[in-house]
N, C-alpha and C positions, 0 to 999 in steps of 0.2 A: 802441147800443154793449153788450160784456155787463159783467159784474161785472168782469173782469177788467182792461181797458183804462176801466172806471166809475177803477172804484180806482188803478189808475196817472195818470189825469189828478187826477181829485184831491192824491194826492200832489204831484208835477210843482204843483198849483199854489199850492197850498197852500204848498209851498217857493221857489217865485220869485215869494210876493207876487201871486198874487193873486187871494186866496182866495176874493174876491167871482164871478168865473167860475165859481166850482167851482157856486154860490147858482146862476147866471144859467141855465148850462150838465148843470149833469148831478141837480137837485133836482126834486122833485116838489112842485108847487103842492100837495097837499098833503100831504107833510111832514111827521114824527110827529118832534120831538127833547124830547130826553129827557136832563137833570141830576139827579146824586143830589142837592139841593135847595137851595134859593134859595124867592123868594118867587111862580115859576108855576116849575115845577120839571120844564112840559109844557109846548110849546113847537108849537103845531097849526094847522100853516100854512104858508104866508114872508109871511105880516105877521106874524104873529107870533115866528115867525124873525128877523125885519128886526127887527124894535123890540128882540131876545134884542141884536143885533148890536150893535146903535143903544149900551142902555146895558153893552154890551160897551164900547165903543170915549170913553164918556163916563169910566172906572171906569176902565181901565187904559192904557197903556201899555205899549207892546211892546220891548222892545229889540234879542230875537233869538228869532226860534222855531224852532224843526225837525220835522219830519213824519215817521216813517221808511219804510220800504218795506212791506207791504203784505202780507197773511198776508190767501186768496183759500180761500174755500168754500162749493162751489155759488152761493146770490144775498144771499150772506153777506160783509164783508170787517174785519178790527180795520184797526187804525194806532195805531202809539206819540205823541201828542206835545208835545213839549217844546217848555217859553216860559220869559223872563225877561223877566219886567214887575215894574214897580211902579203901586202904587193908588191911586189921585192924588190919592182924599181923603185918606190917614193918610200915605201919602208914602211906606207900608214897598215896597223894593224883594225881589222871590223868584223863586227859580226851580221850578217847577210837572212835574208829567208827571201824562198823561192814556192810557186806553187808551179810542180811535172805536170803536163798533162800528157797521156800517151797515148795512143792508139792502136790495137791491135787487127795481126788477121792474117789468118793462115799461122795460128800460131809464132808468129812474132811482131815484133815493137817493129811498127811503117812509120810511124811519128813521134816525132813529142816535139811540144812547146812549151817555154819556159817565161815566168810571168813574176818581176820581182817588179823595187823601185829602184831610180838609176840617183845616185844622190853623184 
């Protein structure tokens, strides 16, 4: 798959609640995932990315989500992820929007980085 096809699949699968399929089919086993903050802002490899996903599921209830159409440039693409969530430990509900920037190499996503306001 080329970058445009990977980007379109990621958007389609995120918007149809098949996010796990992205990790299985689009991501390199050596993925690097970067968040702006947190205890472990850099996850290296699918095992660490999976742990990050487990933490998210344990701490947040997702009421709705939407991923925008991608913007593709060479082997990079970006999307806007919008989410309505409740933080399970506090019960606080909030809406957030983040930009995800993805790098593709050899037909797989090798890097993802997220940008969002911290509150």
